[in-house]
C-alpha positions, 0 to 999 in steps of 0.5 A: 339009202336014196335021197331026193333033193329038191331045189338043187340050184338054190344057195342051200341046195347047191351046198346040200349036193356036196354035203349029202353026197356021202350019205347015199344015192343022191337024186338032185332036182331043180325046178326044171326037173330031169329024166321026166321027173318033176322038181317044181313046187308049183306043180304039186300033183306032178311032184307027188308022182315023182316022189311015188316013182322014186320012193326015196328014204329021205326027201330034202326040200331046199326049194321055196318062194323067197321073194319076201316083198313080191309075196305081198302081191303074189300070195297065192303063188307063195302059199302054193309053193311054201305051204300047199306043196309042202303039205303034199310032200309031207303026205307022200313022205308019210305014205312011204315012211320017208324022212322029210327035211325042210327049211323054215325061217325066223319070219314066222315070229313077229320080231318083238323083244330082244331074246333069241327065239326058241322053238316053242315060242308062239309064232306070229308072222308079219308078212305073207312070206312068214305066214306061208312058211308057218303054214308049211311047218303046220302042214308037215306036223299035221301029216304025221310024217317023220321030219326035221324042220330047220328054221334059219335066218339071214342066209347067204352063200358065195354063189349067187346074189347076196347082201355082201355082194350088193354092199361091195358093189355099192361101196365101189360106186358110192361115197356114202351108204345107209344101212338098217341098224335096228334089225338083229340076227346072225348071217348064216352061210348055206354051207353051214346049213348044209353041213349041219343038215347032213350031220343031223340027218345021219344022227336022226336016221339012227335015232328017230327020237331026234326028229322035230323042229330046230333053230339053225343059225350061226353064233353071235349077232349083228345088224345089217349095218354091222354086217355091211361094215364088217364086209367092207372092212374085210374087203379092204383088208383083202386089197379091194379098192372101195370108194365108200367113206361113210356107212350110216345107220338108219332105222327100219321106218326110214326104209319102207318095204312092202313086207314088214321085216322082224326087228328081232331075228335072233334064234336060240340054237341051244336045242340043236347044239345039245341034241346033235353035239354041235359047236356052231361057228361065229357068224364072222367066220363064215362071212370071212370065208365067203369073202375070200372065195368071191374076192381072191383070184 
């Protein structure tokens, strides 16, 4: 089996290189490409040629335009990468009967209420990022290609920049932090996303009726304030000397941003766990593991 992985250098893409390797011949591409092959989602025509040349059995798209605030003033490029090129990939996948694996987001919802969002709930994105990610989902469905689409939220990894690293840096510099406490979700590790992807991909290749849309997030829920508090408590338990004494909660309206964030990012993962016989770990498990990785010598 031949697997084309796009976005190999991102948080999820990096972990997918590990998780997908046992399943077949893995061809990982970053934006820069390799051996004359294109991995850049801002070049849809060249990317289509690469897919035709390689004729993979599976295409895993872990690349996206994820600069949520910047997208408000860069809608054309966000739409190109998150929607138009995703549609091109889906069309090419349909032509060669490849399975397309793609990642979407809780931002396709308006964040209302407190009930975890289910796959069949009506999307109503609040931002350019959310709208373009929804358009990508719709392009995949319209193409008729075989697909697995995973909506996830609050993604982090030990590698690269993330919320936990930012909180640790600020906690070492400041005596007081203010963190949003009215947005609810589950921090979800890139390694968990990659491992679930590999498991679901293998099962779906054997049972095509499992194809479709799934919500994928760690178990449990917290707020950004709760997340920050946990990170700092665990860092201190690991021997980190931090200056911060207060972590004060604030409301979203007290920290305005160009893009509107959803208050409710809870995702109902019961379809995923039942279909693929999975037990998802609590969000604290992955965060604690990540902190050990970045803080221990």
